[in-house]
mmCIF file of the N, C-alpha and C atoms, coordinates in Angstrom:
data_MODEL
# 
_entry.id   MODEL 
# 
loop_
_atom_site.group_PDB 
_atom_site.id 
_atom_site.type_symbol 
_atom_site.label_atom_id 
_atom_site.label_alt_id 
_atom_site.label_comp_id 
_atom_site.label_asym_id 
_atom_site.label_entity_id 
_atom_site.label_seq_id 
_atom_site.pdbx_PDB_ins_code 
_atom_site.Cartn_x 
_atom_site.Cartn_y 
_atom_site.Cartn_z 
_atom_site.occupancy 
_atom_site.B_iso_or_equiv 
_atom_site.pdbx_formal_charge 
_atom_site.auth_seq_id 
_atom_site.auth_comp_id 
_atom_site.auth_asym_id 
_atom_site.auth_atom_id 
_atom_site.pdbx_PDB_model_num 
ATOM 1   N N  . MET A 1 1  ? 0.978   -1.523  -0.001  1.00 0.00 ? 1  MET A N  1 
ATOM 2   C CA . MET A 1 1  ? 0.141   0.111   -0.262  1.00 0.00 ? 1  MET A CA 1 
ATOM 3   C C  . MET A 1 1  ? 0.942   1.425   0.163   1.00 0.00 ? 1  MET A C  1 
ATOM 4   N N  . ARG A 1 2  ? 1.900   1.385   1.085   1.00 0.00 ? 2  ARG A N  1 
ATOM 5   C CA . ARG A 1 2  ? 3.181   2.613   1.106   1.00 0.00 ? 2  ARG A CA 1 
ATOM 6   C C  . ARG A 1 2  ? 3.201   2.545   -0.597  1.00 0.00 ? 2  ARG A C  1 
ATOM 7   N N  . TYR A 1 3  ? 3.789   1.438   -1.252  1.00 0.00 ? 3  TYR A N  1 
ATOM 8   C CA . TYR A 1 3  ? 4.802   1.784   -2.582  1.00 0.00 ? 3  TYR A CA 1 
ATOM 9   C C  . TYR A 1 3  ? 3.598   2.182   -3.496  1.00 0.00 ? 3  TYR A C  1 
ATOM 10  N N  . CYS A 1 4  ? 2.319   1.823   -3.065  1.00 0.00 ? 4  CYS A N  1 
ATOM 11  C CA . CYS A 1 4  ? 1.271   2.530   -4.276  1.00 0.00 ? 4  CYS A CA 1 
ATOM 12  C C  . CYS A 1 4  ? 0.797   3.978   -4.342  1.00 0.00 ? 4  CYS A C  1 
ATOM 13  N N  . ILE A 1 5  ? 1.152   4.466   -3.229  1.00 0.00 ? 5  ILE A N  1 
ATOM 14  C CA . ILE A 1 5  ? 0.418   5.520   -2.863  1.00 0.00 ? 5  ILE A CA 1 
ATOM 15  C C  . ILE A 1 5  ? 1.844   6.767   -2.895  1.00 0.00 ? 5  ILE A C  1 
ATOM 16  N N  . ALA A 1 6  ? 2.780   6.202   -2.693  1.00 0.00 ? 6  ALA A N  1 
ATOM 17  C CA . ALA A 1 6  ? 4.459   6.799   -2.783  1.00 0.00 ? 6  ALA A CA 1 
ATOM 18  C C  . ALA A 1 6  ? 4.195   7.344   -4.483  1.00 0.00 ? 6  ALA A C  1 
ATOM 19  N N  . GLY A 1 7  ? 3.919   5.757   -5.188  1.00 0.00 ? 7  GLY A N  1 
ATOM 20  C CA . GLY A 1 7  ? 3.811   5.865   -6.643  1.00 0.00 ? 7  GLY A CA 1 
ATOM 21  C C  . GLY A 1 7  ? 2.737   7.061   -7.369  1.00 0.00 ? 7  GLY A C  1 
ATOM 22  N N  . PHE A 1 8  ? 1.869   6.982   -6.481  1.00 0.00 ? 8  PHE A N  1 
ATOM 23  C CA . PHE A 1 8  ? 0.717   7.692   -6.881  1.00 0.00 ? 8  PHE A CA 1 
ATOM 24  C C  . PHE A 1 8  ? 1.230   9.463   -6.942  1.00 0.00 ? 8  PHE A C  1 
ATOM 25  N N  . ASP A 1 9  ? 2.284   9.517   -5.678  1.00 0.00 ? 9  ASP A N  1 
ATOM 26  C CA . ASP A 1 9  ? 2.315   10.919  -5.368  1.00 0.00 ? 9  ASP A CA 1 
ATOM 27  C C  . ASP A 1 9  ? 3.410   11.648  -6.357  1.00 0.00 ? 9  ASP A C  1 
ATOM 28  N N  . THR A 1 10 ? 4.364   10.594  -7.364  1.00 0.00 ? 10 THR A N  1 
ATOM 29  C CA . THR A 1 10 ? 4.995   10.700  -8.432  1.00 0.00 ? 10 THR A CA 1 
ATOM 30  C C  . THR A 1 10 ? 4.569   11.584  -9.109  1.00 0.00 ? 10 THR A C  1 
ATOM 31  N N  . PHE A 1 11 ? 3.068   11.220  -9.534  1.00 0.00 ? 11 PHE A N  1 
ATOM 32  C CA . PHE A 1 11 ? 2.565   11.880  -10.314 1.00 0.00 ? 11 PHE A CA 1 
ATOM 33  C C  . PHE A 1 11 ? 2.372   13.733  -10.418 1.00 0.00 ? 11 PHE A C  1 
ATOM 34  N N  . GLU A 1 12 ? 2.604   13.977  -9.255  1.00 0.00 ? 12 GLU A N  1 
ATOM 35  C CA . GLU A 1 12 ? 2.433   15.407  -9.054  1.00 0.00 ? 12 GLU A CA 1 
ATOM 36  C C  . GLU A 1 12 ? 1.288   16.071  -9.593  1.00 0.00 ? 12 GLU A C  1 
ATOM 37  N N  . PHE A 1 13 ? -0.195  15.510  -9.128  1.00 0.00 ? 13 PHE A N  1 
ATOM 38  C CA . PHE A 1 13 ? -1.319  15.881  -9.226  1.00 0.00 ? 13 PHE A CA 1 
ATOM 39  C C  . PHE A 1 13 ? -1.500  17.033  -8.655  1.00 0.00 ? 13 PHE A C  1 
ATOM 40  N N  . GLU A 1 14 ? -2.615  17.933  -8.550  1.00 0.00 ? 14 GLU A N  1 
ATOM 41  C CA . GLU A 1 14 ? -2.901  18.705  -7.412  1.00 0.00 ? 14 GLU A CA 1 
ATOM 42  C C  . GLU A 1 14 ? -4.252  18.390  -6.673  1.00 0.00 ? 14 GLU A C  1 
ATOM 43  N N  . GLU A 1 15 ? -3.277  17.579  -5.449  1.00 0.00 ? 15 GLU A N  1 
ATOM 44  C CA . GLU A 1 15 ? -4.632  17.052  -5.035  1.00 0.00 ? 15 GLU A CA 1 
ATOM 45  C C  . GLU A 1 15 ? -5.615  17.825  -3.972  1.00 0.00 ? 15 GLU A C  1 
ATOM 46  N N  . THR A 1 16 ? -6.580  17.271  -3.694  1.00 0.00 ? 16 THR A N  1 
ATOM 47  C CA . THR A 1 16 ? -7.506  17.740  -2.866  1.00 0.00 ? 16 THR A CA 1 
ATOM 48  C C  . THR A 1 16 ? -7.126  17.639  -1.592  1.00 0.00 ? 16 THR A C  1 
ATOM 49  N N  . ASP A 1 17 ? -7.449  18.232  -0.428  1.00 0.00 ? 17 ASP A N  1 
ATOM 50  C CA . ASP A 1 17 ? -7.260  18.134  1.007   1.00 0.00 ? 17 ASP A CA 1 
ATOM 51  C C  . ASP A 1 17 ? -7.800  16.886  1.278   1.00 0.00 ? 17 ASP A C  1 
ATOM 52  N N  . ALA A 1 18 ? -9.641  16.601  0.567   1.00 0.00 ? 18 ALA A N  1 
ATOM 53  C CA . ALA A 1 18 ? -10.314 15.418  1.056   1.00 0.00 ? 18 ALA A CA 1 
ATOM 54  C C  . ALA A 1 18 ? -8.955  13.967  0.476   1.00 0.00 ? 18 ALA A C  1 
ATOM 55  N N  . GLU A 1 19 ? -8.242  14.383  -0.742  1.00 0.00 ? 19 GLU A N  1 
ATOM 56  C CA . GLU A 1 19 ? -7.789  13.630  -1.180  1.00 0.00 ? 19 GLU A CA 1 
ATOM 57  C C  . GLU A 1 19 ? -6.462  12.711  -0.713  1.00 0.00 ? 19 GLU A C  1 
ATOM 58  N N  . LYS A 1 20 ? -5.797  14.263  -0.283  1.00 0.00 ? 20 LYS A N  1 
ATOM 59  C CA . LYS A 1 20 ? -4.535  14.247  0.632   1.00 0.00 ? 20 LYS A CA 1 
ATOM 60  C C  . LYS A 1 20 ? -5.063  13.321  2.178   1.00 0.00 ? 20 LYS A C  1 
ATOM 61  N N  . ALA A 1 21 ? -5.767  13.945  2.719   1.00 0.00 ? 21 ALA A N  1 
ATOM 62  C CA . ALA A 1 21 ? -6.231  13.039  3.863   1.00 0.00 ? 21 ALA A CA 1 
ATOM 63  C C  . ALA A 1 21 ? -6.635  11.121  3.693   1.00 0.00 ? 21 ALA A C  1 
ATOM 64  N N  . PHE A 1 22 ? -7.610  11.411  2.744   1.00 0.00 ? 22 PHE A N  1 
ATOM 65  C CA . PHE A 1 22 ? -7.902  9.733   2.214   1.00 0.00 ? 22 PHE A CA 1 
ATOM 66  C C  . PHE A 1 22 ? -6.719  8.999   1.823   1.00 0.00 ? 22 PHE A C  1 
ATOM 67  N N  . LEU A 1 23 ? -5.534  9.524   1.320   1.00 0.00 ? 23 LEU A N  1 
ATOM 68  C CA . LEU A 1 23 ? -4.780  8.697   0.874   1.00 0.00 ? 23 LEU A CA 1 
ATOM 69  C C  . LEU A 1 23 ? -3.543  8.477   2.125   1.00 0.00 ? 23 LEU A C  1 
ATOM 70  N N  . ARG A 1 24 ? -3.202  9.625   3.023   1.00 0.00 ? 24 ARG A N  1 
ATOM 71  C CA . ARG A 1 24 ? -2.680  9.446   4.550   1.00 0.00 ? 24 ARG A CA 1 
ATOM 72  C C  . ARG A 1 24 ? -3.222  8.141   5.031   1.00 0.00 ? 24 ARG A C  1 
ATOM 73  N N  . GLU A 1 25 ? -4.488  8.567   5.401   1.00 0.00 ? 25 GLU A N  1 
ATOM 74  C CA . GLU A 1 25 ? -5.440  7.467   6.147   1.00 0.00 ? 25 GLU A CA 1 
ATOM 75  C C  . GLU A 1 25 ? -5.435  5.994   5.940   1.00 0.00 ? 25 GLU A C  1 
ATOM 76  N N  . LEU A 1 26 ? -5.601  6.030   4.659   1.00 0.00 ? 26 LEU A N  1 
ATOM 77  C CA . LEU A 1 26 ? -5.770  4.569   3.757   1.00 0.00 ? 26 LEU A CA 1 
ATOM 78  C C  . LEU A 1 26 ? -4.670  3.714   4.241   1.00 0.00 ? 26 LEU A C  1 
ATOM 79  N N  . LEU A 1 27 ? -3.562  4.379   4.355   1.00 0.00 ? 27 LEU A N  1 
ATOM 80  C CA . LEU A 1 27 ? -2.459  3.497   5.567   1.00 0.00 ? 27 LEU A CA 1 
ATOM 81  C C  . LEU A 1 27 ? -2.666  2.453   6.482   1.00 0.00 ? 27 LEU A C  1 
ATOM 82  N N  . LEU A 1 28 ? -4.150  2.966   6.885   1.00 0.00 ? 28 LEU A N  1 
ATOM 83  C CA . LEU A 1 28 ? -4.477  2.434   8.110   1.00 0.00 ? 28 LEU A CA 1 
ATOM 84  C C  . LEU A 1 28 ? -4.805  0.799   7.944   1.00 0.00 ? 28 LEU A C  1 
ATOM 85  N N  . ARG A 1 29 ? -4.951  0.389   6.840   1.00 0.00 ? 29 ARG A N  1 
ATOM 86  C CA . ARG A 1 29 ? -5.404  -0.653  5.796   1.00 0.00 ? 29 ARG A CA 1 
ATOM 87  C C  . ARG A 1 29 ? -4.255  -1.779  6.259   1.00 0.00 ? 29 ARG A C  1 
ATOM 88  N N  . ASN A 1 30 ? -3.468  -1.451  6.500   1.00 0.00 ? 30 ASN A N  1 
ATOM 89  C CA . ASN A 1 30 ? -1.878  -1.998  6.388   1.00 0.00 ? 30 ASN A CA 1 
ATOM 90  C C  . ASN A 1 30 ? -1.960  -2.548  8.227   1.00 0.00 ? 30 ASN A C  1 
ATOM 91  N N  . GLU A 1 31 ? -2.003  -1.718  8.351   1.00 0.00 ? 31 GLU A N  1 
ATOM 92  C CA . GLU A 1 31 ? -2.148  -1.881  10.234  1.00 0.00 ? 31 GLU A CA 1 
ATOM 93  C C  . GLU A 1 31 ? -3.476  -2.473  10.447  1.00 0.00 ? 31 GLU A C  1 
ATOM 94  N N  . ILE A 1 32 ? -4.394  -2.605  9.862   1.00 0.00 ? 32 ILE A N  1 
ATOM 95  C CA . ILE A 1 32 ? -5.611  -3.553  10.343  1.00 0.00 ? 32 ILE A CA 1 
ATOM 96  C C  . ILE A 1 32 ? -4.910  -4.928  9.964   1.00 0.00 ? 32 ILE A C  1 
ATOM 97  N N  . THR A 1 33 ? -4.126  -5.251  8.743   1.00 0.00 ? 33 THR A N  1 
ATOM 98  C CA . THR A 1 33 ? -3.868  -6.525  8.691   1.00 0.00 ? 33 THR A CA 1 
ATOM 99  C C  . THR A 1 33 ? -2.805  -7.240  9.569   1.00 0.00 ? 33 THR A C  1 
ATOM 100 N N  . ASN A 1 34 ? -2.186  -6.091  10.230  1.00 0.00 ? 34 ASN A N  1 
ATOM 101 C CA . ASN A 1 34 ? -0.342  -6.361  10.618  1.00 0.00 ? 34 ASN A CA 1 
ATOM 102 C C  . ASN A 1 34 ? -0.539  -6.349  12.357  1.00 0.00 ? 34 ASN A C  1 
ATOM 103 N N  . ASP A 1 35 ? -1.810  -5.963  12.668  1.00 0.00 ? 35 ASP A N  1 
ATOM 104 C CA . ASP A 1 35 ? -1.984  -5.404  14.507  1.00 0.00 ? 35 ASP A CA 1 
ATOM 105 C C  . ASP A 1 35 ? -3.533  -6.004  14.769  1.00 0.00 ? 35 ASP A C  1 
ATOM 106 N N  . TYR A 1 36 ? -3.299  -7.344  15.310  1.00 0.00 ? 36 TYR A N  1 
ATOM 107 C CA . TYR A 1 36 ? -3.978  -8.345  15.808  1.00 0.00 ? 36 TYR A CA 1 
ATOM 108 C C  . TYR A 1 36 ? -4.601  -7.758  16.848  1.00 0.00 ? 36 TYR A C  1 
ATOM 109 N N  . PHE A 1 37 ? -3.974  -7.158  17.968  1.00 0.00 ? 37 PHE A N  1 
ATOM 110 C CA . PHE A 1 37 ? -4.106  -6.283  19.113  1.00 0.00 ? 37 PHE A CA 1 
ATOM 111 C C  . PHE A 1 37 ? -5.555  -5.605  19.123  1.00 0.00 ? 37 PHE A C  1 
ATOM 112 N N  . ASP A 1 38 ? -5.395  -4.440  18.329  1.00 0.00 ? 38 ASP A N  1 
ATOM 113 C CA . ASP A 1 38 ? -5.670  -3.366  17.878  1.00 0.00 ? 38 ASP A CA 1 
ATOM 114 C C  . ASP A 1 38 ? -6.742  -3.140  16.492  1.00 0.00 ? 38 ASP A C  1 
ATOM 115 N N  . ARG A 1 39 ? -7.391  -4.705  16.283  1.00 0.00 ? 39 ARG A N  1 
ATOM 116 C CA . ARG A 1 39 ? -7.790  -4.681  15.361  1.00 0.00 ? 39 ARG A CA 1 
ATOM 117 C C  . ARG A 1 39 ? -9.363  -3.890  14.950  1.00 0.00 ? 39 ARG A C  1 
ATOM 118 N N  . GLU A 1 40 ? -9.792  -4.179  16.168  1.00 0.00 ? 40 GLU A N  1 
ATOM 119 C CA . GLU A 1 40 ? -11.567 -3.232  16.271  1.00 0.00 ? 40 GLU A CA 1 
ATOM 120 C C  . GLU A 1 40 ? -11.056 -1.957  16.004  1.00 0.00 ? 40 GLU A C  1 
ATOM 121 N N  . LEU A 1 41 ? -10.454 -1.387  17.075  1.00 0.00 ? 41 LEU A N  1 
ATOM 122 C CA . LEU A 1 41 ? -9.923  0.155   16.632  1.00 0.00 ? 41 LEU A CA 1 
ATOM 123 C C  . LEU A 1 41 ? -9.692  0.458   15.537  1.00 0.00 ? 41 LEU A C  1 
ATOM 124 N N  . HIS A 1 42 ? -8.891  -0.576  14.477  1.00 0.00 ? 42 HIS A N  1 
ATOM 125 C CA . HIS A 1 42 ? -8.615  0.159   12.985  1.00 0.00 ? 42 HIS A CA 1 
ATOM 126 C C  . HIS A 1 42 ? -9.567  0.293   12.485  1.00 0.00 ? 42 HIS A C  1 
ATOM 127 N N  . GLN A 1 43 ? -10.588 -1.227  12.466  1.00 0.00 ? 43 GLN A N  1 
ATOM 128 C CA . GLN A 1 43 ? -11.454 -1.284  11.750  1.00 0.00 ? 43 GLN A CA 1 
ATOM 129 C C  . GLN A 1 43 ? -12.772 0.147   12.220  1.00 0.00 ? 43 GLN A C  1 
ATOM 130 N N  . GLN A 1 44 ? -12.412 0.352   12.956  1.00 0.00 ? 44 GLN A N  1 
ATOM 131 C CA . GLN A 1 44 ? -13.635 1.848   13.400  1.00 0.00 ? 44 GLN A CA 1 
ATOM 132 C C  . GLN A 1 44 ? -13.119 3.260   12.845  1.00 0.00 ? 44 GLN A C  1 
ATOM 133 N N  . LYS A 1 45 ? -11.613 2.810   12.564  1.00 0.00 ? 45 LYS A N  1 
ATOM 134 C CA . LYS A 1 45 ? -11.102 4.368   11.822  1.00 0.00 ? 45 LYS A CA 1 
ATOM 135 C C  . LYS A 1 45 ? -11.031 4.400   10.434  1.00 0.00 ? 45 LYS A C  1 
ATOM 136 N N  . LEU A 1 46 ? -11.170 3.130   10.058  1.00 0.00 ? 46 LEU A N  1 
ATOM 137 C CA . LEU A 1 46 ? -11.212 2.947   8.472   1.00 0.00 ? 46 LEU A CA 1 
ATOM 138 C C  . LEU A 1 46 ? -12.687 2.821   8.166   1.00 0.00 ? 46 LEU A C  1 
ATOM 139 N N  . ILE A 1 47 ? -13.840 2.746   8.759   1.00 0.00 ? 47 ILE A N  1 
ATOM 140 C CA . ILE A 1 47 ? -15.190 3.273   9.126   1.00 0.00 ? 47 ILE A CA 1 
ATOM 141 C C  . ILE A 1 47 ? -15.472 4.363   8.464   1.00 0.00 ? 47 ILE A C  1 
ATOM 142 N N  . TRP A 1 48 ? -14.473 5.286   9.840   1.00 0.00 ? 48 TRP A N  1 
ATOM 143 C CA . TRP A 1 48 ? -14.512 6.654   10.000  1.00 0.00 ? 48 TRP A CA 1 
ATOM 144 C C  . TRP A 1 48 ? -13.852 7.310   8.810   1.00 0.00 ? 48 TRP A C  1 
ATOM 145 N N  . LEU A 1 49 ? -13.063 6.717   8.254   1.00 0.00 ? 49 LEU A N  1 
ATOM 146 C CA . LEU A 1 49 ? -12.180 7.603   6.946   1.00 0.00 ? 49 LEU A CA 1 
ATOM 147 C C  . LEU A 1 49 ? -13.150 7.266   5.753   1.00 0.00 ? 49 LEU A C  1 
ATOM 148 N N  . MET A 1 50 ? -14.047 6.570   5.421   1.00 0.00 ? 50 MET A N  1 
ATOM 149 C CA . MET A 1 50 ? -14.655 5.812   4.287   1.00 0.00 ? 50 MET A CA 1 
ATOM 150 C C  . MET A 1 50 ? -15.933 6.793   4.302   1.00 0.00 ? 50 MET A C  1 
ATOM 151 N N  . MET A 1 51 ? -16.408 7.277   5.801   1.00 0.00 ? 51 MET A N  1 
ATOM 152 C CA . MET A 1 51 ? -17.388 8.275   6.287   1.00 0.00 ? 51 MET A CA 1 
ATOM 153 C C  . MET A 1 51 ? -17.451 9.376   5.524   1.00 0.00 ? 51 MET A C  1 
ATOM 154 N N  . ASN A 1 52 ? -15.915 9.981   5.954   1.00 0.00 ? 52 ASN A N  1 
ATOM 155 C CA . ASN A 1 52 ? -15.790 10.830  6.177   1.00 0.00 ? 52 ASN A CA 1 
ATOM 156 C C  . ASN A 1 52 ? -14.937 12.044  5.195   1.00 0.00 ? 52 ASN A C  1 
ATOM 157 N N  . TYR A 1 53 ? -14.408 10.519  4.020   1.00 0.00 ? 53 TYR A N  1 
ATOM 158 C CA . TYR A 1 53 ? -13.059 11.097  3.132   1.00 0.00 ? 53 TYR A CA 1 
ATOM 159 C C  . TYR A 1 53 ? -13.413 10.360  1.641   1.00 0.00 ? 53 TYR A C  1 
ATOM 160 N N  . SER A 1 54 ? -14.715 9.876   1.830   1.00 0.00 ? 54 SER A N  1 
ATOM 161 C CA . SER A 1 54 ? -15.184 9.052   0.432   1.00 0.00 ? 54 SER A CA 1 
ATOM 162 C C  . SER A 1 54 ? -14.654 10.254  -0.996  1.00 0.00 ? 54 SER A C  1 
ATOM 163 N N  . GLY A 1 55 ? -14.988 11.540  -0.418  1.00 0.00 ? 55 GLY A N  1 
ATOM 164 C CA . GLY A 1 55 ? -14.900 12.469  -1.966  1.00 0.00 ? 55 GLY A CA 1 
ATOM 165 C C  . GLY A 1 55 ? -13.257 12.363  -1.935  1.00 0.00 ? 55 GLY A C  1 
ATOM 166 N N  . GLY A 1 56 ? -12.202 12.119  -1.188  1.00 0.00 ? 56 GLY A N  1 
ATOM 167 C CA . GLY A 1 56 ? -10.786 11.953  -1.598  1.00 0.00 ? 56 GLY A CA 1 
ATOM 168 C C  . GLY A 1 56 ? -10.636 10.861  -2.620  1.00 0.00 ? 56 GLY A C  1 
ATOM 169 N N  . ALA A 1 57 ? -11.222 9.709   -2.295  1.00 0.00 ? 57 ALA A N  1 
ATOM 170 C CA . ALA A 1 57 ? -11.185 8.536   -3.265  1.00 0.00 ? 57 ALA A CA 1 
ATOM 171 C C  . ALA A 1 57 ? -11.861 8.666   -4.311  1.00 0.00 ? 57 ALA A C  1 
ATOM 172 N N  . LEU A 1 58 ? -13.215 9.339   -4.654  1.00 0.00 ? 58 LEU A N  1 
ATOM 173 C CA . LEU A 1 58 ? -12.953 9.858   -5.916  1.00 0.00 ? 58 LEU A CA 1 
ATOM 174 C C  . LEU A 1 58 ? -12.336 10.853  -6.206  1.00 0.00 ? 58 LEU A C  1 
ATOM 175 N N  . ASP A 1 59 ? -11.335 11.792  -6.039  1.00 0.00 ? 59 ASP A N  1 
ATOM 176 C CA . ASP A 1 59 ? -10.813 12.924  -6.357  1.00 0.00 ? 59 ASP A CA 1 
ATOM 177 C C  . ASP A 1 59 ? -9.599  11.680  -6.961  1.00 0.00 ? 59 ASP A C  1 
ATOM 178 N N  . VAL A 1 60 ? -8.992  10.814  -6.442  1.00 0.00 ? 60 VAL A N  1 
ATOM 179 C CA . VAL A 1 60 ? -8.057  9.594   -6.617  1.00 0.00 ? 60 VAL A CA 1 
ATOM 180 C C  . VAL A 1 60 ? -8.578  9.239   -8.236  1.00 0.00 ? 60 VAL A C  1 
ATOM 181 N N  . TYR A 1 61 ? -9.633  8.501   -7.986  1.00 0.00 ? 61 TYR A N  1 
ATOM 182 C CA . TYR A 1 61 ? -10.220 8.125   -8.975  1.00 0.00 ? 61 TYR A CA 1 
ATOM 183 C C  . TYR A 1 61 ? -9.718  8.932   -10.529 1.00 0.00 ? 61 TYR A C  1 
ATOM 184 N N  . ARG A 1 62 ? -10.593 10.262  -10.115 1.00 0.00 ? 62 ARG A N  1 
ATOM 185 C CA . ARG A 1 62 ? -10.678 11.402  -11.171 1.00 0.00 ? 62 ARG A CA 1 
ATOM 186 C C  . ARG A 1 62 ? -8.998  11.284  -11.393 1.00 0.00 ? 62 ARG A C  1 
ATOM 187 N N  . ASP A 1 63 ? -8.222  11.739  -10.430 1.00 0.00 ? 63 ASP A N  1 
ATOM 188 C CA . ASP A 1 63 ? -6.811  11.976  -11.243 1.00 0.00 ? 63 ASP A CA 1 
ATOM 189 C C  . ASP A 1 63 ? -6.032  11.033  -12.162 1.00 0.00 ? 63 ASP A C  1 
ATOM 190 N N  . LEU A 1 64 ? -6.343  9.840   -11.778 1.00 0.00 ? 64 LEU A N  1 
ATOM 191 C CA . LEU A 1 64 ? -5.997  8.645   -12.766 1.00 0.00 ? 64 LEU A CA 1 
ATOM 192 C C  . LEU A 1 64 ? -6.434  8.400   -13.742 1.00 0.00 ? 64 LEU A C  1 
ATOM 193 N N  . ASN A 1 65 ? -8.097  8.397   -13.493 1.00 0.00 ? 65 ASN A N  1 
ATOM 194 C CA . ASN A 1 65 ? -8.812  8.405   -14.831 1.00 0.00 ? 65 ASN A CA 1 
ATOM 195 C C  . ASN A 1 65 ? -8.160  8.876   -15.899 1.00 0.00 ? 65 ASN A C  1 
ATOM 196 N N  . ASP A 1 66 ? -8.353  10.507  -15.367 1.00 0.00 ? 66 ASP A N  1 
ATOM 197 C CA . ASP A 1 66 ? -7.764  11.713  -16.013 1.00 0.00 ? 66 ASP A CA 1 
ATOM 198 C C  . ASP A 1 66 ? -6.357  11.557  -17.173 1.00 0.00 ? 66 ASP A C  1 
ATOM 199 N N  . TYR A 1 67 ? -5.598  11.299  -16.291 1.00 0.00 ? 67 TYR A N  1 
ATOM 200 C CA . TYR A 1 67 ? -4.301  10.820  -16.632 1.00 0.00 ? 67 TYR A CA 1 
ATOM 201 C C  . TYR A 1 67 ? -4.222  10.009  -17.711 1.00 0.00 ? 67 TYR A C  1 
ATOM 202 N N  . CYS A 1 68 ? -4.854  8.473   -17.256 1.00 0.00 ? 68 CYS A N  1 
ATOM 203 C CA . CYS A 1 68 ? -5.010  7.366   -18.712 1.00 0.00 ? 68 CYS A CA 1 
ATOM 204 C C  . CYS A 1 68 ? -5.527  8.002   -19.749 1.00 0.00 ? 68 CYS A C  1 
ATOM 205 N N  . SER A 1 69 ? -6.795  8.513   -19.455 1.00 0.00 ? 69 SER A N  1 
ATOM 206 C CA . SER A 1 69 ? -7.561  9.221   -20.794 1.00 0.00 ? 69 SER A CA 1 
ATOM 207 C C  . SER A 1 69 ? -6.427  10.125  -21.590 1.00 0.00 ? 69 SER A C  1 
ATOM 208 N N  . LYS A 1 70 ? -5.867  10.990  -20.779 1.00 0.00 ? 70 LYS A N  1 
ATOM 209 C CA . LYS A 1 70 ? -4.859  11.713  -21.553 1.00 0.00 ? 70 LYS A CA 1 
ATOM 210 C C  . LYS A 1 70 ? -3.835  11.149  -22.772 1.00 0.00 ? 70 LYS A C  1 
ATOM 211 N N  . HIS A 1 71 ? -3.321  9.771   -22.140 1.00 0.00 ? 71 HIS A N  1 
ATOM 212 C CA . HIS A 1 71 ? -1.993  9.064   -22.386 1.00 0.00 ? 71 HIS A CA 1 
ATOM 213 C C  . HIS A 1 71 ? -2.681  7.716   -22.810 1.00 0.00 ? 71 HIS A C  1 
ATOM 214 N N  . ASN A 1 72 ? -3.927  7.936   -23.581 1.00 0.00 ? 72 ASN A N  1 
ATOM 215 C CA . ASN A 1 72 ? -4.459  6.554   -24.370 1.00 0.00 ? 72 ASN A CA 1 
ATOM 216 C C  . ASN A 1 72 ? -3.984  5.257   -23.769 1.00 0.00 ? 72 ASN A C  1 
ATOM 217 N N  . LEU A 1 73 ? -4.446  5.085   -22.546 1.00 0.00 ? 73 LEU A N  1 
ATOM 218 C CA . LEU A 1 73 ? -3.623  3.992   -21.504 1.00 0.00 ? 73 LEU A CA 1 
ATOM 219 C C  . LEU A 1 73 ? -5.248  3.279   -20.874 1.00 0.00 ? 73 LEU A C  1 
ATOM 220 N N  . LEU A 1 74 ? -6.254  4.373   -21.154 1.00 0.00 ? 74 LEU A N  1 
ATOM 221 C CA . LEU A 1 74 ? -7.551  2.863   -20.435 1.00 0.00 ? 74 LEU A CA 1 
ATOM 222 C C  . LEU A 1 74 ? -7.967  1.843   -21.522 1.00 0.00 ? 74 LEU A C  1 
ATOM 223 N N  . ASN A 1 75 ? -7.800  2.201   -22.930 1.00 0.00 ? 75 ASN A N  1 
ATOM 224 C CA . ASN A 1 75 ? -8.028  0.757   -24.144 1.00 0.00 ? 75 ASN A CA 1 
ATOM 225 C C  . ASN A 1 75 ? -6.974  -0.090  -23.859 1.00 0.00 ? 75 ASN A C  1 
ATOM 226 N N  . ARG A 1 76 ? -5.980  0.453   -23.810 1.00 0.00 ? 76 ARG A N  1 
ATOM 227 C CA . ARG A 1 76 ? -4.740  -0.332  -23.805 1.00 0.00 ? 76 ARG A CA 1 
ATOM 228 C C  . ARG A 1 76 ? -4.303  -1.161  -23.143 1.00 0.00 ? 76 ARG A C  1 
ATOM 229 N N  . TYR A 1 77 ? -5.141  -1.361  -21.826 1.00 0.00 ? 77 TYR A N  1 
ATOM 230 C CA . TYR A 1 77 ? -4.716  -2.340  -20.665 1.00 0.00 ? 77 TYR A CA 1 
ATOM 231 C C  . TYR A 1 77 ? -6.405  -3.031  -20.114 1.00 0.00 ? 77 TYR A C  1 
ATOM 232 N N  . ALA A 1 78 ? -7.358  -1.973  -20.112 1.00 0.00 ? 78 ALA A N  1 
ATOM 233 C CA . ALA A 1 78 ? -8.640  -2.393  -19.416 1.00 0.00 ? 78 ALA A CA 1 
ATOM 234 C C  . ALA A 1 78 ? -8.912  -3.157  -20.591 1.00 0.00 ? 78 ALA A C  1 
ATOM 235 N N  . ASP A 1 79 ? -9.157  -3.267  -21.904 1.00 0.00 ? 79 ASP A N  1 
ATOM 236 C CA . ASP A 1 79 ? -9.691  -4.352  -23.093 1.00 0.00 ? 79 ASP A CA 1 
ATOM 237 C C  . ASP A 1 79 ? -8.253  -5.089  -23.514 1.00 0.00 ? 79 ASP A C  1 
ATOM 238 N N  . LYS A 1 80 ? -7.577  -5.250  -22.802 1.00 0.00 ? 80 LYS A N  1 
ATOM 239 C CA . LYS A 1 80 ? -6.409  -5.910  -23.308 1.00 0.00 ? 80 LYS A CA 1 
ATOM 240 C C  . LYS A 1 80 ? -6.706  -7.426  -23.613 1.00 0.00 ? 80 LYS A C  1 
ATOM 241 N N  . ASN A 1 81 ? -7.581  -7.819  -22.963 1.00 0.00 ? 81 ASN A N  1 
ATOM 242 C CA . ASN A 1 81 ? -8.038  -9.751  -23.092 1.00 0.00 ? 81 ASN A CA 1 
ATOM 243 C C  . ASN A 1 81 ? -9.329  -9.411  -23.951 1.00 0.00 ? 81 ASN A C  1 
ATOM 244 N N  . LEU A 1 82 ? -9.928  -8.645  -23.895 1.00 0.00 ? 82 LEU A N  1 
ATOM 245 C CA . LEU A 1 82 ? -11.124 -8.514  -25.441 1.00 0.00 ? 82 LEU A CA 1 
ATOM 246 C C  . LEU A 1 82 ? -10.649 -8.538  -26.551 1.00 0.00 ? 82 LEU A C  1 
ATOM 247 N N  . GLN A 1 83 ? -9.472  -7.735  -27.030 1.00 0.00 ? 83 GLN A N  1 
ATOM 248 C CA . GLN A 1 83 ? -8.952  -8.112  -28.024 1.00 0.00 ? 83 GLN A CA 1 
ATOM 249 C C  . GLN A 1 83 ? -8.884  -9.300  -28.912 1.00 0.00 ? 83 GLN A C  1 
ATOM 250 N N  . PRO A 1 84 ? -9.289  -9.585  -30.177 1.00 0.00 ? 84 PRO A N  1 
ATOM 251 C CA . PRO A 1 84 ? -8.752  -10.843 -30.729 1.00 0.00 ? 84 PRO A CA 1 
ATOM 252 C C  . PRO A 1 84 ? -7.514  -10.777 -31.195 1.00 0.00 ? 84 PRO A C  1 
# 
């Protein structure tokens, strides 16, 4: 997860505050899978994240979608298995 978020940051998108917070807080996913003692607390934090920063997730999607559209990458990868 950290690798993916670090990679996303290399694109230098103009991130919204919600987008920054979403990406920062999304790293809780790693803690949920590796920290069994505070699992309930981390799950509650993740639910809070999605309730309060879901707009940030949409901003991440828009940035990636716009980038892929601009560089003609959507059809190249998304339809890869559909081509004869």
